[in-house]
C-alpha positions as CSV (number, residue, x, y, z in Angstrom):
1,X,-81.0,-22.1,-68.8
2,X,-84.7,-22.6,-69.7
3,X,-86.9,-19.6,-69.8
4,X,-89.5,-19.9,-67.0
5,X,-93.0,-20.1,-68.6
6,X,-96.0,-19.9,-66.4
7,X,-99.7,-19.7,-65.9
8,X,-101.2,-17.2,-63.5
9,X,-104.2,-18.2,-61.4
10,X,-106.6,-16.3,-59.1
11,X,-109.5,-17.2,-56.8
12,X,-111.9,-16.0,-59.5
13,X,-110.5,-17.7,-62.5
14,X,-107.7,-19.8,-63.9
15,X,-106.4,-18.5,-67.3
16,X,-103.6,-19.8,-69.4
17,X,-101.0,-17.2,-70.3
18,X,-100.8,-17.0,-74.1
19,X,-97.0,-17.8,-74.1
20,X,-97.3,-20.9,-71.9
21,X,-96.0,-24.3,-73.0
22,X,-98.7,-26.3,-74.8
23,X,-98.5,-29.0,-72.1
24,X,-99.8,-26.4,-69.7
25,X,-103.2,-26.2,-71.3
26,X,-104.8,-28.6,-68.8
27,X,-103.2,-27.1,-65.7
28,X,-106.2,-25.0,-64.7
29,X,-108.6,-28.0,-64.9
30,X,-106.1,-30.1,-62.9
31,X,-106.0,-27.4,-60.1
32,X,-109.9,-27.4,-60.1
33,X,-109.9,-31.1,-59.7
34,X,-107.1,-31.1,-57.1
35,X,-109.2,-28.8,-54.9
36,X,-111.5,-31.7,-54.0
37,X,-108.6,-33.9,-53.1
38,X,-107.0,-31.2,-51.0
39,X,-110.4,-30.6,-49.2
40,X,-110.6,-34.4,-48.5
41,X,-107.1,-34.2,-46.9
42,X,-108.3,-31.5,-44.5
43,X,-107.3,-28.3,-46.4
44,X,-109.7,-25.5,-46.1
45,X,-110.9,-23.5,-49.1
46,X,-109.4,-20.4,-47.4
47,X,-106.0,-22.0,-47.3
48,X,-106.3,-23.4,-50.8
49,X,-107.4,-20.0,-52.3
50,X,-104.6,-18.1,-50.6
51,X,-102.0,-20.7,-51.7
52,X,-103.1,-20.8,-55.3
53,X,-103.9,-17.1,-55.7
54,X,-100.6,-16.5,-57.6
55,X,-99.7,-20.0,-58.7
56,X,-97.8,-20.3,-61.9
57,X,-97.1,-23.2,-64.2
58,X,-93.3,-23.5,-64.1
59,X,-91.9,-25.1,-67.3
60,X,-88.4,-24.8,-65.8
61,X,-89.4,-27.3,-63.1
62,X,-90.7,-29.8,-65.7
63,X,-87.5,-29.4,-67.7
64,X,-85.3,-30.0,-64.7
65,X,-87.3,-33.0,-63.5
66,X,-87.1,-34.7,-66.9
67,X,-83.5,-33.9,-67.5
68,X,-81.7,-34.7,-64.3
69,X,-78.2,-35.9,-65.0
70,X,-77.0,-39.1,-63.5
71,X,-74.6,-38.6,-60.6
72,X,-71.3,-39.9,-62.1
73,X,-68.9,-37.3,-60.7
74,X,-65.8,-38.9,-59.1
75,X,-66.0,-39.1,-55.3
76,X,-62.7,-37.2,-55.1
77,X,-64.1,-34.3,-57.1
78,X,-67.3,-34.3,-55.2
79,X,-65.6,-34.1,-51.9
80,X,-63.2,-31.4,-53.1
81,X,-66.1,-29.0,-53.4
82,X,-68.4,-30.5,-50.7
83,X,-65.6,-30.3,-48.1
84,X,-63.6,-27.5,-49.6
85,X,-61.3,-25.5,-47.3
86,X,-63.7,-22.5,-47.6
87,X,-66.7,-24.6,-46.5
88,X,-64.7,-26.0,-43.6
89,X,-63.6,-22.6,-42.4
90,X,-67.1,-21.2,-42.8
91,X,-68.5,-24.2,-40.9
92,X,-66.2,-23.7,-38.0
93,X,-67.2,-20.0,-38.0
94,X,-70.9,-21.0,-37.8
95,X,-70.3,-23.4,-34.9
96,X,-68.7,-20.5,-33.1
97,X,-71.3,-17.9,-34.0
98,X,-74.2,-20.1,-33.1
99,X,-72.5,-21.9,-30.2
100,X,-75.2,-21.2,-27.7
101,X,-78.1,-22.3,-29.9
102,X,-76.2,-25.4,-31.1
103,X,-75.4,-26.3,-27.5
104,X,-79.1,-26.0,-26.6
105,X,-80.0,-28.2,-29.6
106,X,-77.4,-30.8,-28.6
107,X,-78.8,-30.8,-25.1
108,X,-82.3,-31.6,-26.3
109,X,-81.6,-34.0,-29.2
110,X,-78.1,-35.4,-28.5
111,X,-76.8,-34.6,-31.9
112,X,-73.4,-32.9,-32.1
113,X,-73.2,-29.3,-33.4
114,X,-70.7,-30.2,-36.0
115,X,-73.0,-32.8,-37.6
116,X,-76.0,-30.4,-37.7
117,X,-73.7,-27.7,-39.1
118,X,-72.3,-30.0,-41.8
119,X,-75.8,-30.8,-43.1
120,X,-76.5,-27.0,-43.2
121,X,-73.3,-26.5,-45.2
122,X,-74.1,-29.4,-47.6
123,X,-77.7,-28.5,-48.2
124,X,-77.6,-24.7,-48.6
125,X,-74.0,-23.5,-48.1
126,X,-75.0,-22.3,-44.6
127,X,-78.1,-20.6,-45.8
128,X,-76.7,-18.9,-48.8
129,X,-78.7,-21.1,-51.3
130,X,-82.1,-21.8,-49.8
131,X,-83.9,-21.6,-53.1
132,X,-86.3,-18.9,-54.4
133,X,-88.8,-21.0,-56.4
134,X,-92.4,-20.5,-55.3
135,X,-93.1,-23.8,-53.7
136,X,-96.8,-24.2,-54.4
137,X,-96.2,-23.4,-58.0
138,X,-93.4,-25.9,-58.5
139,X,-95.2,-28.7,-56.6
140,X,-98.4,-28.2,-58.4
141,X,-96.6,-28.1,-61.8
142,X,-94.8,-31.4,-61.0
143,X,-97.9,-33.1,-59.7
144,X,-99.8,-32.1,-62.8
145,X,-97.0,-33.3,-65.1
146,X,-97.6,-36.8,-63.8
147,X,-94.1,-38.3,-64.2
148,X,-93.9,-38.6,-60.5
149,X,-97.3,-37.2,-59.9
150,X,-98.3,-39.2,-56.8
151,X,-95.1,-38.2,-55.0
152,X,-95.4,-34.5,-55.8
153,X,-99.1,-34.4,-55.0
154,X,-98.3,-35.8,-51.5
155,X,-95.7,-33.1,-51.1
156,X,-98.2,-30.5,-52.3
157,X,-100.8,-31.6,-49.7
158,X,-98.1,-31.4,-47.0
159,X,-97.1,-28.0,-48.1
160,X,-100.7,-26.8,-47.9
161,X,-100.9,-28.2,-44.4
162,X,-97.8,-26.2,-43.4
163,X,-99.5,-23.1,-44.7
164,X,-102.7,-23.9,-42.9
165,X,-100.8,-24.3,-39.7
166,X,-99.4,-20.8,-40.1
167,X,-95.7,-21.7,-40.1
168,X,-95.1,-19.5,-43.2
169,X,-97.0,-17.4,-45.7
170,X,-97.5,-18.5,-49.3
171,X,-95.3,-15.6,-50.5
172,X,-92.4,-16.7,-48.2
173,X,-92.8,-20.4,-48.9
174,X,-89.9,-20.9,-51.4
175,X,-87.4,-23.6,-52.0
176,X,-85.7,-25.6,-54.7
177,X,-87.4,-26.5,-58.1
178,X,-88.1,-30.0,-56.6
179,X,-89.7,-28.7,-53.4
180,X,-86.9,-28.8,-50.8
181,X,-87.2,-26.0,-48.3
182,X,-85.2,-23.8,-46.0
183,X,-81.7,-23.9,-44.6
184,X,-81.5,-27.7,-44.4
185,X,-83.8,-28.4,-47.4
186,X,-86.6,-30.4,-45.9
187,X,-89.2,-31.7,-48.3
188,X,-92.8,-30.9,-47.1
189,X,-93.7,-34.4,-45.8
190,X,-90.4,-34.6,-43.8
191,X,-91.1,-31.1,-42.5
192,X,-94.6,-32.1,-41.4
193,X,-93.2,-35.2,-39.5
194,X,-90.1,-33.8,-38.0
195,X,-89.8,-30.0,-38.0
196,X,-89.8,-28.3,-34.6
197,X,-90.5,-24.8,-33.2
198,X,-87.3,-24.4,-31.2
199,X,-87.5,-20.7,-30.8
200,X,-91.0,-21.0,-29.2
201,X,-92.7,-18.4,-31.4
202,X,-95.4,-20.8,-32.5
203,X,-94.0,-21.3,-36.0
204,X,-91.6,-23.9,-37.3
205,X,-89.8,-21.4,-39.5
206,X,-87.0,-23.0,-41.5
207,X,-87.1,-20.2,-44.1
208,X,-86.1,-17.2,-41.9
209,X,-82.6,-15.7,-41.9
210,X,-82.4,-17.1,-38.3
211,X,-81.5,-20.8,-38.8
212,X,-82.4,-21.9,-35.3
213,X,-85.6,-23.8,-36.2
214,X,-84.0,-25.4,-39.3
215,X,-81.0,-26.6,-37.3
216,X,-83.1,-28.0,-34.5
217,X,-85.4,-29.7,-37.0
218,X,-82.4,-31.4,-38.6
219,X,-81.3,-32.6,-35.1
220,X,-84.8,-33.8,-34.4
221,X,-84.8,-35.8,-37.6
222,X,-81.5,-37.5,-36.7
223,X,-82.7,-38.2,-33.2
224,X,-85.9,-39.8,-34.6
225,X,-83.7,-42.2,-36.5
226,X,-81.6,-43.1,-33.5
227,X,-78.5,-41.0,-33.9
228,X,-75.9,-42.2,-31.3
229,X,-74.1,-39.2,-29.8
230,X,-70.3,-39.9,-29.5
231,X,-70.3,-42.5,-32.3
232,X,-68.6,-41.4,-35.5
233,X,-70.3,-41.9,-38.9
234,X,-67.1,-43.6,-40.0
235,X,-63.4,-43.7,-39.5
236,X,-60.7,-43.9,-42.2
237,X,-58.6,-47.0,-41.8
238,X,-55.5,-48.8,-43.2
239,X,-55.7,-52.3,-44.6
240,X,-53.0,-54.9,-44.3
241,X,-51.1,-56.2,-47.3
242,X,-53.0,-59.1,-48.9
243,X,-56.3,-58.1,-47.3
244,X,-59.3,-60.2,-48.2
245,X,-61.6,-57.6,-49.9
246,X,-64.5,-60.0,-49.7
247,X,-64.9,-58.6,-46.2
248,X,-65.9,-55.2,-47.5
249,X,-69.5,-56.4,-47.7
250,X,-72.1,-54.6,-45.6
251,X,-73.2,-58.0,-44.3
252,X,-69.8,-58.4,-42.5
253,X,-69.9,-56.6,-39.2
254,X,-67.4,-56.6,-36.4
255,X,-66.4,-54.4,-33.5
256,X,-63.3,-52.3,-34.3
257,X,-61.1,-54.3,-31.9
258,X,-62.0,-57.4,-33.9
259,X,-61.2,-55.6,-37.2
260,X,-57.9,-54.7,-35.7
261,X,-57.1,-58.4,-35.1
262,X,-57.2,-58.9,-38.9
263,X,-55.1,-55.9,-39.5
264,X,-57.7,-53.1,-40.1
265,X,-56.5,-50.2,-38.0
266,X,-56.8,-46.4,-38.0
267,X,-54.5,-44.3,-40.1
268,X,-52.4,-43.7,-37.0
269,X,-51.7,-47.5,-36.8
270,X,-53.8,-48.1,-33.7
271,X,-57.0,-49.9,-33.3
272,X,-60.1,-47.8,-33.7
273,X,-62.0,-47.4,-30.4
274,X,-65.0,-49.8,-30.0
275,X,-67.8,-47.3,-30.8
276,X,-70.0,-50.2,-31.9
277,X,-70.3,-52.7,-34.6
278,X,-68.9,-51.5,-38.0
279,X,-68.7,-52.6,-41.6
280,X,-65.8,-52.0,-43.8
281,X,-66.2,-50.0,-47.0
282,X,-63.9,-49.1,-49.9
283,X,-66.2,-46.7,-51.9
284,X,-63.8,-46.4,-54.8
285,X,-62.4,-49.9,-54.7
286,X,-59.2,-51.5,-53.4
287,X,-57.1,-48.6,-54.6
288,X,-58.8,-45.8,-52.6
289,X,-59.6,-44.8,-49.0
290,X,-61.2,-47.4,-46.7
291,X,-63.6,-46.7,-43.8
292,X,-65.1,-48.5,-40.9
293,X,-68.8,-47.4,-41.0
294,X,-70.9,-47.2,-38.0
295,X,-74.7,-47.0,-37.6
296,X,-74.7,-43.2,-37.7
297,X,-73.6,-43.6,-41.4
298,X,-77.1,-45.0,-42.0
299,X,-78.8,-42.3,-40.1
300,X,-77.2,-39.7,-42.4
301,X,-78.4,-41.9,-45.2
302,X,-82.0,-41.3,-44.1
303,X,-81.5,-37.7,-45.0
304,X,-80.0,-38.5,-48.4
305,X,-79.0,-42.0,-49.2
306,X,-76.4,-41.2,-51.9
307,X,-73.1,-42.6,-50.8
308,X,-71.2,-39.5,-51.8
309,X,-73.6,-37.3,-49.8
310,X,-73.2,-39.4,-46.6
311,X,-69.5,-39.4,-46.8
312,X,-69.6,-35.7,-47.6
313,X,-71.6,-34.8,-44.5
314,X,-69.6,-37.1,-42.3
315,X,-66.2,-35.9,-43.5
316,X,-67.3,-32.2,-43.4
317,X,-68.4,-32.7,-39.8
318,X,-65.0,-34.2,-39.0
319,X,-63.2,-31.3,-40.6
320,X,-65.3,-28.7,-38.8
321,X,-64.5,-30.6,-35.6
322,X,-60.8,-30.1,-36.3
323,X,-59.7,-33.4,-38.0
324,X,-57.6,-33.3,-41.1
325,X,-58.2,-34.4,-44.7
326,X,-58.4,-38.0,-45.7
327,X,-55.1,-39.8,-45.6
328,X,-55.3,-42.2,-48.6
329,X,-55.5,-40.8,-52.2
330,X,-58.3,-41.7,-54.5
331,X,-57.6,-43.7,-57.7
332,X,-56.7,-41.3,-60.5
333,X,-59.1,-42.8,-63.0
334,X,-62.0,-43.3,-60.6
335,X,-65.5,-42.4,-61.8
336,X,-69.0,-43.8,-61.3
337,X,-70.7,-45.7,-64.1
338,X,-73.7,-44.4,-66.0
339,X,-76.8,-46.5,-65.7
340,X,-76.3,-47.9,-69.3
341,X,-72.8,-48.8,-68.3
342,X,-74.0,-50.6,-65.1
343,X,-76.4,-52.5,-67.2
344,X,-73.7,-53.4,-69.7
345,X,-71.4,-54.5,-66.8
346,X,-74.2,-56.8,-65.5
347,X,-74.8,-58.3,-69.0
348,X,-71.1,-58.9,-69.6
349,X,-70.6,-60.5,-66.2
350,X,-73.6,-62.8,-66.8
351,X,-72.4,-63.7,-70.3
352,X,-69.0,-64.6,-68.8
353,X,-70.6,-67.0,-66.4
354,X,-70.9,-64.7,-63.4
355,X,-74.7,-64.2,-62.9
356,X,-75.8,-60.9,-61.4
357,X,-79.3,-62.3,-60.8
358,X,-80.8,-59.9,-63.4
359,X,-79.8,-57.0,-65.6
360,X,-81.4,-53.8,-64.4
361,X,-78.5,-51.3,-63.9
362,X,-78.8,-51.5,-60.1
363,X,-75.7,-52.6,-58.2
364,X,-76.9,-54.7,-55.4
365,X,-75.5,-57.6,-53.4
366,X,-75.9,-60.1,-56.3
367,X,-74.0,-57.9,-58.7
368,X,-71.2,-57.2,-56.2
369,X,-71.0,-61.0,-55.5
370,X,-70.6,-61.6,-59.3
371,X,-68.0,-58.9,-59.5
372,X,-66.0,-60.5,-56.7
373,X,-66.2,-63.9,-58.3
374,X,-65.0,-62.5,-61.6
375,X,-62.2,-60.5,-59.9
376,X,-61.0,-63.7,-58.1
377,X,-61.0,-65.6,-61.4
378,X,-58.6,-63.1,-63.0
379,X,-56.4,-62.4,-60.0
380,X,-57.8,-59.0,-59.0
381,X,-58.6,-57.9,-55.4
382,X,-62.2,-59.0,-54.9
383,X,-63.5,-55.6,-53.7
384,X,-66.8,-55.9,-55.6
385,X,-66.5,-52.4,-56.9
386,X,-68.2,-51.7,-60.3
387,X,-65.4,-49.6,-61.7
388,X,-65.0,-48.3,-65.3
389,X,-61.7,-50.1,-65.5
390,X,-63.5,-53.4,-64.7
391,X,-66.1,-52.7,-67.4
392,X,-63.3,-52.0,-69.9
393,X,-61.6,-55.3,-69.0
394,X,-64.8,-57.2,-69.6
395,X,-65.3,-55.6,-73.0
């Protein structure tokens, strides 16, 4: 763990602590320049001075931002912790303990209690890990660093507006090293746009031990992006022998009754109810679980668009609701490719005559089409999945 190095600042002066990282030398001047930009965005000097009274340069935030590991954890391993038995039990307990509040939230926003609770569980383990990093310090540090300066400065402006509105004090405005806040880890701009004062005390308080405002704000966010109450995020399905895996493209949509006509049925062997149009997904390829995905899948994706996260929230909400574990096993050798490996896969496919439309390490429709074409040429199920086994075969 990196030692947290910092600069202390005050309303009267900005002085560099003698043990601060050399890169921190310009931090005081950056803050002085930022004051004008904050003022132009409507931040009063009083709010600014209160927010920056104890600001510190956080080297730890820089180190974390520059050294984020790629997410390559197998989906099976991710779900084993994200949807652990303990998290499921605790989620059911939270639904019971906060039944009245969650019912009121559902009545206003039409988002089921289990879904809101699942986000709470995924984001902070039901409030146990809300983050204790001083938010203004970390956002100012990351904005000054410049690697993603424009993004973090926009978050810093939004955080100052939250303080100016009186929703929280500078001392109590804490979160993750990257600026996510409260029980359900809103970033400041999302908080500004979607957070609600559900308790009616005049403050949108997502930091308090009482999670009411945070849970309601999450429901308000989902409602804003057209969550459909009663529609699942996805349903695990069985595929028929000899299934054409080219139909696992997000561009192929059918009602579940139409999917059933080509042999795609629920794990109970019956047609999935017609909740709406659905696409078919095999997130770990032909050898793993398959799902019909509905529009609510994409609504969860607005919160965090990582496939593993969306499936984690959706599956956790199902388990909290009383459904069982997934039926199909995951492939034993499944793992996600590193960016360098994705780039290599694209290059090797292109060299073999299956153009990916560019070599950039991003697996989009063109790359999946190239994978399917290659898989057909060698007699593999054309699932379009960029697996490590596929890369090994191309080497």
